[in-house]
N, CA, C and O of each residue as an XYZ file, in Angstrom:
416
protein
N       7.457     -5.369    -16.797
C       8.185     -5.607    -15.574
C       9.650     -5.734    -15.951
O       9.987     -6.351    -16.961
N      10.514     -5.153    -15.143
C      11.946     -5.214    -15.389
C      12.671     -5.468    -14.083
O      12.207     -5.064    -13.017
N      13.821     -6.144    -14.167
C      14.612     -6.377    -12.966
C      15.603     -5.235    -12.816
O      16.325     -4.897    -13.753
N      15.629     -4.651    -11.637
C      16.544     -3.559    -11.355
C      17.901     -4.060    -10.901
O      18.102     -5.261    -10.726
N      18.829     -3.138    -10.710
C      20.165     -3.484    -10.234
C      20.136     -4.129     -8.859
O      21.064     -4.852     -8.495
N      19.084     -3.877     -8.092
C      18.976     -4.420     -6.744
C      18.399     -5.832     -6.726
O      18.217     -6.405     -5.651
N      18.108     -6.406     -7.894
C      17.561     -7.755     -7.964
C      16.057     -7.816     -7.804
O      15.468     -8.895     -7.872
N      15.427     -6.668     -7.592
C      13.973     -6.636     -7.427
C      13.310     -6.445     -8.786
O      13.883     -5.838     -9.691
N      12.116     -6.964     -8.914
C      11.320     -6.729    -10.105
C      10.564     -5.425     -9.909
O       9.922     -5.224     -8.878
N      10.637     -4.551    -10.882
C       9.985     -3.254    -10.804
C       8.852     -3.212    -11.821
O       9.032     -3.581    -12.981
N       7.711     -2.769    -11.385
C       6.567     -2.588    -12.280
C       5.911     -1.270    -11.902
O       5.684     -1.009    -10.720
N       5.610     -0.456    -12.867
C       4.997      0.842    -12.604
C       3.520      0.805    -12.962
O       3.122      0.170    -13.940
N       2.717      1.487    -12.167
C       1.280      1.568    -12.384
C       0.823      2.998    -12.180
O       1.446      3.764    -11.445
N      -0.254      3.344    -12.827
C      -0.948      4.589    -12.523
C      -2.215      4.192    -11.792
O      -2.940      3.299    -12.231
N      -2.482      4.852    -10.684
C      -3.591      4.474     -9.814
C      -4.522      5.655     -9.635
O      -4.066      6.775     -9.402
N      -5.820      5.423     -9.741
C      -6.810      6.456     -9.483
C      -7.382      6.211     -8.097
O      -8.102      5.234     -7.887
N      -7.065      7.101     -7.133
C      -7.588      6.938     -5.773
C      -8.768      7.869     -5.532
O      -9.142      8.127     -4.388
N      -9.344      8.368     -6.605
C     -10.541      9.180     -6.484
C     -10.271     10.660     -6.324
O     -11.219     11.444     -6.280
N      -9.035     11.071     -6.235
C      -8.709     12.484     -6.080
C      -7.883     12.928     -7.279
O      -8.358     13.711     -8.101
N      -6.688     12.453     -7.384
C      -5.801     12.710     -8.508
C      -5.124     11.404     -8.865
O      -5.269     10.401     -8.166
N      -4.408     11.426     -9.924
C      -3.650     10.249    -10.306
C      -2.444     10.100     -9.386
O      -1.824     11.087     -8.988
N      -2.129      8.884     -9.062
C      -1.002      8.579     -8.191
C      -0.097      7.626     -8.935
O      -0.568      6.645     -9.511
N       1.184      7.894     -8.933
C       2.145      7.032     -9.608
C       2.815      6.161     -8.560
O       3.393      6.673     -7.601
N       2.742      4.858     -8.735
C       3.325      3.925     -7.775
C       4.265      2.996     -8.521
O       3.896      2.448     -9.560
N       5.462      2.811     -8.014
C       6.357      1.801     -8.545
C       6.443      0.694     -7.515
O       6.837      0.923     -6.372
N       6.078     -0.484     -7.919
C       6.122     -1.624     -7.015
C       7.432     -2.359     -7.207
O       7.887     -2.549     -8.335
N       8.025     -2.764     -6.128
C       9.218     -3.587     -6.177
C       8.909     -4.864     -5.409
O       8.512     -4.818     -4.244
N       9.089     -5.986     -6.057
C       8.799     -7.258     -5.423
C      10.032     -8.135     -5.513
O      10.506     -8.442     -6.606
N      10.544     -8.532     -4.374
C      11.667     -9.450     -4.333
C      11.136    -10.858     -4.571
O      10.162    -11.253     -3.929
N      11.743    -11.631     -5.474
C      11.258    -12.981     -5.731
C      11.324    -13.875     -4.497
O      10.579    -14.851     -4.404
N      12.195    -13.562     -3.559
C      12.367    -14.418     -2.382
C      11.384    -14.111     -1.256
O      11.386    -14.812     -0.243
N      10.545    -13.085     -1.402
C       9.614    -12.732     -0.327
C       8.587    -13.828     -0.099
O       8.042    -14.398     -1.045
N       8.334    -14.108      1.162
C       7.240    -14.993      1.540
C       6.031    -14.092      1.741
O       5.861    -13.507      2.811
N       5.196    -13.979      0.723
C       4.093    -13.028      0.748
C       2.920    -13.600      1.526
O       2.393    -14.662      1.193
N       2.518    -12.880      2.571
C       1.345    -13.245      3.352
C       0.463    -12.010      3.447
O       0.854    -10.993      4.019
N      -0.726    -12.114      2.880
C      -1.632    -10.984      2.863
C      -2.612    -11.057      4.022
O      -2.796    -12.104      4.643
N      -3.226     -9.935      4.292
C      -4.227     -9.830      5.346
C      -5.489     -9.232      4.729
O      -5.414     -8.316      3.910
N      -6.637     -9.750      5.124
C      -7.891     -9.197      4.616
C      -8.037     -7.763      5.109
O      -7.729     -7.452      6.259
N      -8.503     -6.912      4.235
C      -8.662     -5.497      4.581
C      -9.724     -5.331      5.658
O     -10.793     -5.935      5.576
N      -9.432     -4.507      6.676
C     -10.452     -4.202      7.679
C     -11.542     -3.326      7.055
O     -11.359     -2.813      5.950
N     -12.663     -3.150      7.741
C     -13.794     -2.409      7.154
C     -13.427     -1.035      6.583
O     -13.927     -0.663      5.522
N     -12.554     -0.267      7.273
C     -12.247      1.078      6.773
C     -11.414      1.056      5.490
O     -11.290      2.081      4.820
N     -10.841     -0.105      5.138
C     -10.086     -0.214      3.892
C     -10.862     -0.920      2.787
O     -10.540     -0.755      1.610
N     -11.866     -1.694      3.137
C     -12.546     -2.523      2.143
C     -13.161     -1.714      1.009
O     -13.179     -2.178     -0.131
N     -13.661     -0.527      1.293
C     -14.298      0.273      0.242
C     -13.352      1.291     -0.394
O     -13.761      2.041     -1.280
N     -12.099      1.324      0.044
C     -11.146      2.290     -0.503
C     -10.720      1.867     -1.911
O     -10.538      0.676     -2.164
N     -10.558      2.833     -2.835
C     -10.155      2.496     -4.204
C      -8.852      1.701     -4.293
O      -8.699      0.882     -5.200
N      -7.910      1.923     -3.374
C      -6.661      1.165     -3.421
C      -6.883     -0.319     -3.166
O      -6.151     -1.150     -3.704
N      -7.883     -0.668     -2.353
C      -8.164     -2.076     -2.094
C      -8.615     -2.761     -3.381
O      -8.168     -3.865     -3.690
N      -9.490     -2.114     -4.122
C      -9.918     -2.664     -5.405
C      -8.767     -2.799     -6.377
O      -8.659     -3.793     -7.096
N      -7.905     -1.794     -6.397
C      -6.738     -1.808     -7.276
C      -5.829     -2.982     -6.929
O      -5.354     -3.682     -7.824
N      -5.584     -3.204     -5.633
C      -4.755     -4.332     -5.210
C      -5.399     -5.660     -5.593
O      -4.744     -6.536     -6.156
N      -6.682     -5.802     -5.286
C      -7.388     -7.061     -5.553
C      -7.453     -7.374     -7.044
O      -7.398     -8.541     -7.431
N      -7.569     -6.347     -7.885
C      -7.577     -6.558     -9.338
C      -6.280     -7.200     -9.821
O      -6.251     -7.815    -10.887
N      -5.225     -7.061     -9.054
C      -3.926     -7.622     -9.410
C      -3.603     -8.894     -8.618
O      -2.494     -9.422     -8.705
N      -4.575     -9.377     -7.849
C      -4.370    -10.600     -7.080
C      -3.639    -10.380     -5.770
O      -3.104    -11.330     -5.197
N      -3.606     -9.151     -5.286
C      -2.905     -8.826     -4.051
C      -3.890     -8.416     -2.977
O      -5.088     -8.287     -3.226
N      -3.375     -8.218     -1.797
C      -4.165     -7.685     -0.695
C      -3.198     -6.937      0.207
O      -2.016     -6.805     -0.110
N      -3.697     -6.453      1.319
C      -2.856     -5.680      2.240
C      -1.926     -6.595      3.031
O      -2.310     -7.696      3.428
N      -0.698     -6.127      3.255
C       0.223     -6.812      4.165
C      -0.165     -6.455      5.596
O      -0.723     -5.388      5.850
N       0.135     -7.353      6.519
C      -0.158     -7.097      7.937
C       0.425     -5.768      8.400
O      -0.251     -4.992      9.076
N       1.685     -5.501      8.036
C       2.328     -4.276      8.532
C       1.672     -3.020      7.959
O       1.697     -1.974      8.607
N       1.093     -3.096      6.779
C       0.411     -1.933      6.213
C      -0.877     -1.633      6.970
O      -1.161     -0.482      7.302
N      -1.650     -2.678      7.239
C      -2.909     -2.509      7.967
C      -2.642     -2.020      9.385
O      -3.312     -1.105      9.865
N      -1.675     -2.622     10.051
C      -1.373     -2.239     11.435
C      -0.821     -0.820     11.504
O      -1.208     -0.052     12.385
N       0.078     -0.461     10.588
C       0.639      0.895     10.583
C      -0.458      1.933     10.370
O      -0.481      2.960     11.049
N      -1.363      1.673      9.435
C      -2.452      2.618      9.178
C      -3.359      2.742     10.392
O      -3.752      3.848     10.763
N      -3.690      1.624     11.008
C      -4.567      1.650     12.187
C      -3.945      2.440     13.326
O      -4.618      3.246     13.970
N      -2.664      2.213     13.576
C      -1.977      2.914     14.664
C      -1.838      4.405     14.360
O      -2.056      5.241     15.237
N      -1.477      4.738     13.120
C      -1.316      6.151     12.752
C      -2.644      6.894     12.834
O      -2.695      8.029     13.308
N      -3.718      6.256     12.373
C      -5.032      6.902     12.436
C      -5.514      7.073     13.871
O      -6.375      7.908     14.148
N      -4.951      6.268     14.794
C      -5.277      6.400     16.217
C      -4.390      7.448     16.889
O      -4.479      7.652     18.100
N      -3.531      8.117     16.103
C      -2.688      9.179     16.638
C      -1.364      8.719     17.206
O      -0.675      9.498     17.864
N      -0.993      7.479     16.970
C       0.272      6.953     17.491
C       1.377      7.100     16.448
O       1.113      7.090     15.246
N       2.606      7.234     16.916
C       3.757      7.243     16.027
C       4.040      5.812     15.593
O       3.839      4.874     16.364
N       4.504      5.646     14.363
C       4.704      4.312     13.804
C       6.058      4.236     13.115
O       6.453      5.157     12.400
N       6.764      3.137     13.333
C       7.966      2.793     12.581
C       7.714      1.417     11.985
O       7.312      0.497     12.697
N       7.945      1.269     10.689
C       7.725     -0.010     10.014
C       9.068     -0.581      9.580
O       9.836      0.077      8.879
N       9.343     -1.806     10.003
C      10.520     -2.550      9.561
C      10.035     -3.685      8.670
O       9.262     -4.535      9.112
N      10.480     -3.704      7.429
C      10.096     -4.758      6.491
C      11.150     -4.791      5.385
O      11.851     -3.802      5.168
N      11.266     -5.914      4.687
C      12.269     -6.008      3.628
C      11.939     -5.099      2.446
O      10.818     -4.609      2.314
N      12.928     -4.887      1.601
C      12.747     -4.097      0.391
C      11.609     -4.681     -0.440
O      11.520     -5.893     -0.636
N      10.752     -3.802     -0.918
C       9.660     -4.240     -1.770
C       8.469     -4.804     -1.032
O       7.604     -5.434     -1.640
N       8.409     -4.586      0.283
C       7.312     -5.152      1.081
C       6.202     -4.141      1.348
O       5.284     -4.427      2.116
N       6.270     -2.978      0.734
C       5.171     -2.028      0.856
C       5.275     -1.037      1.998
O       4.255     -0.548      2.483
N       6.496     -0.730      2.438
C       6.659      0.238      3.529
C       6.192      1.632      3.111
O       5.559      2.335      3.899
N       6.495      2.030      1.891
C       6.093      3.358      1.432
C       4.579      3.486      1.421
O       4.039      4.496      1.873
N       3.894      2.477      0.913
C       2.435      2.503      0.928
C       1.923      2.529      2.360
O       0.943      3.216      2.651
N       2.568      1.793      3.260
C       2.167      1.812      4.674
C       2.286      3.223      5.240
O       1.445      3.650      6.032
N       3.325      3.943      4.838
C       3.520      5.298      5.330
C       2.505      6.292      4.792
O       2.079      7.197      5.509
N       2.118      6.130      3.538
C       1.163      7.046      2.918
C      -0.288      6.646      3.132
O      -1.183      7.469      2.941
N      -0.540      5.405      3.523
C      -1.906      4.913      3.628
C      -2.800      5.758      4.533
O      -3.937      6.035      4.151
N      -2.339      6.186      5.723
C      -3.214      7.040      6.541
C      -3.633      8.322      5.812
O      -4.774      8.765      5.943
N      -2.717      8.911      5.051
C      -3.064     10.117      4.286
C      -4.068      9.803      3.195
O      -5.011     10.567      2.987
N      -3.883      8.687      2.490
C      -4.835      8.297      1.449
C      -6.222      8.083      2.038
O      -7.222      8.494      1.448
N      -6.283      7.439      3.202
C      -7.576      7.204      3.852
C      -8.224      8.518      4.264
O      -9.433      8.697      4.113
N      -7.415      9.434      4.785
C      -7.929     10.736      5.197
C      -8.448     11.523      3.992
O      -9.514     12.135      4.060
N      -7.699     11.507      2.896
C      -8.121     12.204      1.679
C      -9.431     11.622      1.163
O     -10.339     12.361      0.783
N      -9.524     10.301      1.152
C     -10.746      9.655      0.657
C     -11.941      9.995      1.537
O     -13.054     10.173      1.042
N     -11.706     10.086      2.850
C     -12.800     10.383      3.780
C     -13.258     11.833      3.667
O     -14.457     12.112      3.663
N     -12.294     12.761      3.573
C     -12.632     14.188      3.551
C     -12.847     14.732      2.155
O     -13.471     15.780      1.988
N     -12.339     14.033      1.148
C     -12.426     14.527     -0.220
C     -11.270     15.455     -0.517
O     -10.536     15.851      0.388
N     -11.109     15.794     -1.750
C     -10.020     16.660     -2.180
C     -10.244     18.081     -1.689
O     -11.349     18.613     -1.795
N      -9.192     18.699     -1.149
C      -9.278     20.097     -0.711
C      -8.133     20.889     -1.288
O      -8.024     22.089     -1.039
């Protein structure tokens, strides 16, 4: 883990989501008040949920809500501080779709 110029702690991981390897860089601001949300049923069996839980994390409310709304066909805008998982929230519907349909 290293501190970047922006004051955030950066840690890089390689993640296996069952299709290909995914490279994720996490940025966590030390000042964040982290509040996790239990994964809903459609996320509980996803490989990313296991990956998060192995590190003592879980889904943020905005990630779960953004994925639910996007999968329902609605447009979504996520406002959250730096390092709060907005990028994962944006890609999560695609990851869920890939996991459901398999690699094509």
